[in-house]
Structures are given as C-alpha cells and as structure tokens.
C-alpha positions as CSV (number, residue, x, y, z in Angstrom):
1,M,84.0,-27.3,-20.3
2,T,85.5,-27.5,-23.7
3,V,85.3,-30.4,-26.1
4,G,88.9,-31.5,-25.2
5,Q,88.2,-31.4,-21.4
6,R,84.9,-33.3,-21.9
7,I,86.8,-36.0,-23.8
8,F,89.3,-36.5,-20.9
9,Y,86.4,-36.4,-18.4
10,L,84.7,-39.2,-20.3
11,L,88.1,-41.3,-20.5
12,E,88.4,-41.0,-16.7
13,E,84.8,-41.9,-16.2
14,K,85.0,-45.0,-18.5
15,K,88.5,-45.8,-17.1
16,M,89.8,-45.8,-20.7
17,T,93.5,-45.2,-21.4
18,Q,94.7,-42.8,-24.0
19,V,96.3,-45.7,-25.8
20,E,93.0,-47.6,-26.0
21,F,91.2,-44.5,-27.0
22,S,93.9,-44.0,-29.7
23,K,93.3,-47.5,-31.0
24,R,89.5,-47.1,-31.1
25,T,89.7,-43.7,-33.0
26,G,92.8,-44.0,-35.1
27,I,94.0,-40.7,-33.6
28,A,97.7,-40.6,-32.6
29,T,98.4,-40.6,-28.8
30,T,100.6,-37.5,-29.3
31,T,97.7,-35.7,-30.8
32,I,95.5,-36.7,-27.9
33,S,98.1,-35.6,-25.4
34,D,98.3,-32.2,-27.2
35,W,94.6,-31.6,-26.5
36,R,95.4,-31.7,-22.8
37,K,98.8,-30.0,-22.7
38,K,97.8,-27.1,-25.1
39,N,94.1,-27.1,-24.0
40,T,92.9,-27.4,-27.6
41,N,90.1,-29.3,-29.2
42,P,89.9,-32.0,-31.8
43,G,89.1,-31.1,-35.4
44,S,85.5,-31.4,-36.6
45,E,86.6,-34.4,-39.0
46,K,87.4,-36.4,-35.9
47,I,84.1,-35.8,-33.9
48,M,82.2,-38.9,-35.3
49,Q,84.9,-41.4,-34.4
50,I,85.5,-39.9,-31.0
51,C,81.7,-40.2,-30.3
52,A,81.7,-43.7,-31.4
53,A,84.6,-44.7,-29.2
54,L,83.2,-42.8,-26.1
55,E,79.6,-43.9,-26.9
56,V,78.2,-40.5,-26.7
57,T,76.2,-38.3,-29.2
58,P,77.9,-35.4,-31.0
59,E,75.5,-33.1,-29.2
60,Y,76.8,-34.2,-25.9
61,L,80.4,-34.1,-26.9
62,L,80.1,-30.5,-28.3
63,S,77.7,-29.0,-25.8
64,G,77.5,-31.3,-22.8
65,V,73.7,-31.6,-23.3
66,C,71.8,-34.5,-24.6
67,E,68.0,-34.3,-24.1
68,D,67.3,-38.0,-24.5
69,S,69.7,-39.2,-21.8
70,D,70.3,-38.7,-18.1
71,R,73.3,-36.7,-18.8
72,G,71.3,-33.9,-20.4
73,K,68.6,-34.0,-17.8
74,S,71.1,-33.6,-15.0
75,V,73.0,-30.7,-16.5
76,D,73.2,-27.7,-14.1
77,Y,73.5,-24.0,-15.0
78,M,74.9,-21.2,-13.0
79,V,74.6,-17.5,-13.8
80,I,77.6,-15.5,-12.7
81,P,77.2,-11.7,-12.9
82,Q,79.9,-9.6,-14.6
83,G,82.2,-7.6,-12.4
84,T,82.2,-10.1,-9.5
85,E,85.2,-11.9,-8.1
86,E,83.6,-15.2,-8.9
87,R,83.3,-14.2,-12.6
88,E,86.9,-13.0,-12.7
89,L,88.1,-16.3,-11.2
90,L,86.2,-18.3,-13.8
91,E,87.5,-16.2,-16.6
92,L,91.1,-16.6,-15.4
93,F,90.5,-20.3,-15.0
94,N,89.2,-20.6,-18.6
95,E,92.4,-18.9,-19.8
96,M,94.7,-21.5,-18.0
97,Q,96.3,-24.6,-19.5
98,W,95.1,-27.9,-18.4
99,L,98.0,-28.6,-15.9
100,E,97.6,-25.1,-14.5
101,R,93.9,-25.8,-13.8
102,T,94.6,-29.0,-12.1
103,R,97.2,-27.4,-9.8
104,L,94.7,-24.5,-9.0
105,L,92.0,-27.0,-8.1
106,E,94.3,-29.0,-5.9
107,Y,95.3,-25.9,-4.1
108,A,91.7,-24.8,-3.7
109,K,90.9,-28.3,-2.2
110,K,93.7,-27.9,0.3
111,L,92.4,-24.5,1.4
112,S,88.9,-25.9,1.8
113,E,90.1,-28.8,3.9
114,K,92.1,-26.5,6.2
115,K,89.5,-23.6,6.4
116,N,88.3,-24.4,9.9
117,S,89.8,-22.4,12.6
118,T,90.7,-25.5,14.7
119,Y,92.2,-28.8,13.8
120,D,93.7,-31.9,15.4
121,S,97.4,-32.5,14.6
122,Q,99.0,-35.8,15.5
123,G,96.8,-36.3,18.5
124,K,97.3,-32.8,19.9
125,K,94.7,-30.7,21.3
126,A,92.6,-28.4,19.2
127,M,94.6,-25.6,17.7
128,K,93.3,-22.1,16.7
129,K,94.6,-20.3,13.6
130,I,96.0,-16.9,14.5
131,A,97.8,-15.8,11.4
132,E,98.1,-16.4,7.7
133,F,100.5,-15.0,5.3
134,C,102.2,-16.1,1.9
135,D,100.3,-19.4,2.0
136,V,101.6,-20.0,5.5
137,E,99.2,-20.7,8.4
138,I,100.1,-20.3,12.1
139,Y,98.2,-22.1,14.8
140,M,98.4,-21.9,18.6
141,D,97.3,-24.4,21.2
142,E,94.1,-23.2,22.9
143,E,95.0,-25.1,26.0
144,F,98.5,-23.6,26.2
145,S,99.9,-27.0,27.2
146,G,103.6,-27.8,27.1
147,S,106.3,-25.1,26.2
148,P,105.4,-21.9,24.3
149,A,105.1,-22.9,20.7
150,V,103.0,-22.6,17.5
151,D,102.3,-24.9,14.6
152,V,103.1,-23.9,11.1
153,N,101.5,-25.1,7.9
154,Y,102.7,-24.3,4.4
155,L,99.7,-24.8,2.2
156,D,101.4,-24.9,-1.2
157,D,103.7,-27.8,-0.4
158,D,101.5,-29.2,2.3
159,V,104.4,-29.0,4.8
160,Q,103.8,-28.8,8.5
161,G,106.2,-27.8,11.3
162,S,106.4,-25.8,14.5
163,I,108.2,-22.9,16.2
164,D,109.7,-23.0,19.7
165,L,108.9,-19.6,20.8
166,E,111.4,-19.4,23.7
167,Q,114.3,-20.3,21.5
168,G,112.9,-18.9,18.2
169,L,113.6,-22.3,16.6
170,I,111.6,-23.2,13.5
171,K,111.2,-27.0,12.8
172,G,109.9,-28.5,9.6
173,D,111.0,-29.5,6.1
174,F,110.3,-26.0,4.7
175,S,112.1,-25.0,1.4
176,K,114.9,-22.5,1.3
177,Y,112.4,-20.1,-0.3
178,V,109.7,-20.5,2.5
179,L,112.0,-20.7,5.6
180,P,113.2,-17.1,5.3
181,V,109.6,-15.8,5.0
182,I,108.7,-17.6,8.2
183,E,111.9,-16.3,9.9
184,A,111.1,-12.8,9.0
185,W,107.5,-13.1,10.2
186,L,108.6,-14.6,13.5
187,M,111.3,-11.9,14.1
188,E,108.5,-9.2,13.9
189,H,105.8,-11.1,15.9
190,R,107.7,-13.3,18.4
191,E,107.1,-10.8,21.4
192,M,103.4,-10.8,20.5
193,L,103.3,-14.5,20.4
194,M,104.9,-14.9,23.8
195,E,102.6,-12.4,25.3
196,M,99.6,-14.3,24.0
197,W,101.0,-17.4,25.5
198,K,101.8,-15.9,28.9
199,S,98.4,-14.2,29.2
200,K,96.6,-17.3,27.8
201,K,94.6,-15.1,25.5
202,I,94.7,-15.9,21.8
203,G,94.2,-13.1,19.3
204,L,94.5,-12.8,15.6
205,I,97.6,-11.3,14.2
206,P,97.0,-8.6,11.6
207,A,97.8,-9.4,7.9
208,W,101.5,-9.4,7.0
209,E,103.3,-9.4,3.7
C-alpha cells in the first residue's frame, strides 16, 4: 500500500471527508483528489500536517508499521515467489490507477460470490454451472423442471437472464456487445444443451472463445 492509498484508507476508517481533511491540513482538495486519480503520493513537506490530521505517526504513514501501537503489531506479511501467477497479478495490480484497482477488486468479489457450482435464483431449484465464456456463465436446472432452458449470468455487468432452448430465445437486459456473443455460443451448443435436457444428464461444456 502506497502512502496515498494509506491516507484514503485512514480517511474511510475515520469517516473523514476530503473537505474536512483539506481544512485540517491546508492542502487543496484538488491536490488530495489527484493522489487518488493519479495514484501519486504527497510531498515530504506535507507529511507532518497529514499525520497530525489523521492522528498517526510518520512511521505508520510511510511504512504502515508502528511498533508502539496495535496497528504495527497486527501487520501481516506475505512472501510471494517470483514467476508465479500470484506475483504477476500483484505486480499488475500495483501498476494500475486507483479506479482501475477498485474495479478489479469489485470484479474479483463478484467472481468469488459466484464461484460455487450451484445457486438459488429467485426461489428456483439449485442450478449447476455447465459453461463459462467471456465473463458469461451458463447454468442448468439439476431437476430439469419446466421447459428446456438455461440461466445466463454476465459477471461484468451483473446481469442475469435465461435462454429458452426450444425457441432459442435469449431473455435478459444484456448489452448490444454481450448479446451477440451469447447468440453465437448458443448457435454452436444448442443441440448439445437439448440433448443434456432430454437425457437428464448434465455435463460441462468445453471452453469456448
């Protein structure tokens, strides 16, 4: 975490607005906003007034460690070997702007929430994920109740819909960019989906791009 990021973390923790922080430090709100937008850090000449306003030591503000407080004692460290996907992801994350990081974290949280193979949708029975492509997930009813259909979930926009397999009709507020992708996937896999439904045997559909 950079100094700038630590400042915004403390502001959120203390529920202090940027306007109030500006008044306490004498730093212009536009300058404070630039730290977030441009992912930059304040100059060394501003450190002391920032520490006074946030009630932290310079050591904590600069490094995140303060031996004489609970903050420093609770600091966790993680060693990530070079050449691993985890290290590559962290390095890419560190190169991103603040807003890009926020968007990536939100996306990761959505993925985490939807990682289970089954889910309940508006009171429906458990659904099993059978395919995933281009941030689109396809689910099929394990009980095969009702007419042949699958549920569709677009992760990036958090939009949900369904596909009537008999009519090949896609329902849902998918954007004009996402809908053609789903249509192309359906055209290629519709027969396979109908066969699953008729045989009542759900299987995973191979990766598709």
